[in-house]
N, C-alpha and C positions, 0 to 999 in steps of 0.2 A: 749786120745788125741794122735793125729801123730804128729810126729816128723817133724816139717817142715823146719827144718834147721837154725832158726833164733836164736839166743843166746843173753841172756843179759850180760851188763856189769856187772862182777862182780870184786870186791877189797876187800882185807883182812881188817880186822876191824884194825883200827890205835888208839889205847889206848891215844893217846896224844889228839886225836880230842873229844872233849864234846858230848856224846850222848843224843838225845832227851830228855827231862825233864822225859818224862813219863815210859821212858825205863831205866833211872836211878834209878826212885824211886822202881819200879818192881823188877830191877836187884838186889837191895840192899834187899829188902824182902826176895828174893828166896836164898842170898847168906848167909844172917842172918838164915835163917832156914838149911842151908847146904844141899842143895838140888842138882841134879844133871838133867841136862835136856836142853830143848831147848825155848830160848824166842825170839818171833816171832814178828815183828812190820813193819807194813805198812804206809807209808808216802801217805795218801789217801786225797786229797785236795777237791774232789767232794761233794758238800753238799748231804746230804740226797734228798732233794728238785730237783734235778738236773733231766733234761729232757733224759738224755742220755741212752741208752741201752748198749755204750761200756765201761762201766765200768768193770775194770778188778779186780778179785778174785786172791788174794794173798796167796799159800797155800804152805804146806810143807808135803810130804809122805815119807813114809820109807816102803819097800817093798813092794809096791802097798796099802797101808793104808794110808789116810787121817789121819795125826796127829793134824792139825789144819790150820785154813783160817782165814783171815782178806779182810774183802771188806769194802765199804762206809757204809755199818750198821753196821759194829762191828770194829771199829778203835784203839780200847783200845791194848797195847801189850798183847800178848797170852804165859804163859808158860806152857808146857808140861812137867811131871817128865819123866827121862827115865834110865833105869837101865845103871851103868858103862859099858862101853865098845866100843867094836866096831860098829857104828849105818852106814849106805848107807841111805843116804838123798835125794832125790829129791825135788829142790826149783822150784816154776810153778806160773807163773803167766797167769790166763786161762781168756779168753776173748768169747765173743757169736760167735766170727769168728775165727774158729782156726788157721788160718795163721796168726793171730795177736800174739797167745799166744807164751808165751816162757818158756825154762825149764833150767835147769843143774843139774848135780849130783855133791854130793860130800861126799867121805867117812870122817870120822869122829870118832877120838878112845876118847872116853869121861873118863875121871879119876872121881874118888868120888869128888863129889862138885864143877866141872867144868862145865860150862854153856856156850852152842854155843848160841850166839848173831847173829840175822839173820834181817838186816833192808832192808826192800824195799822200793823203790822211782818208783814205775810203772809209765808208760807214761799215761797221762791222757788227753784226748782231750777236755773237754769243761771245761778249768781251765781257767777263768779271770786273776787272781794274781798270782804269782811266776810260771813264765813259765815253765811248763812241762818239763822233759829231753826228748831227741830225742830216747834214749831206754830204756826197764827195765833196773835200777840199782839198784845191790845188794852188801851189806857191809857183810860179813861174819867172824866172828872169834871166839875165845874159850876163854872164861874168867875163869883165876883160882881165889879161893877164896882170 
């Protein structure tokens, strides 16, 4: 993917704000198992039967390898187990038209039992309810057990 200069909005995870129900459930499950890794969730509001081809795919990459992706076909939170240590992640929202795609990179040092939570609210063009944001919005943070 070519870097077009478009940057998403990236915010730090605020522990005082409530996470979506599915994310809280999956996070508790993985913390009980004392796993280390990444939990990715995309708030995709486009229905499966939508007629648009513009839907984005939210994905997480490390060293050129795709760890996981979320699309309108797979909306549930995805957990990927990783070894503790320093990880160089690239967070992407990929669209059919490359100039509409966005990405950013972040280095994260995960300790044993920590989980990086990445929530994405991508721009969605054909949504009739709850207005879509003007730019791809990520909320990223590490949660300790």
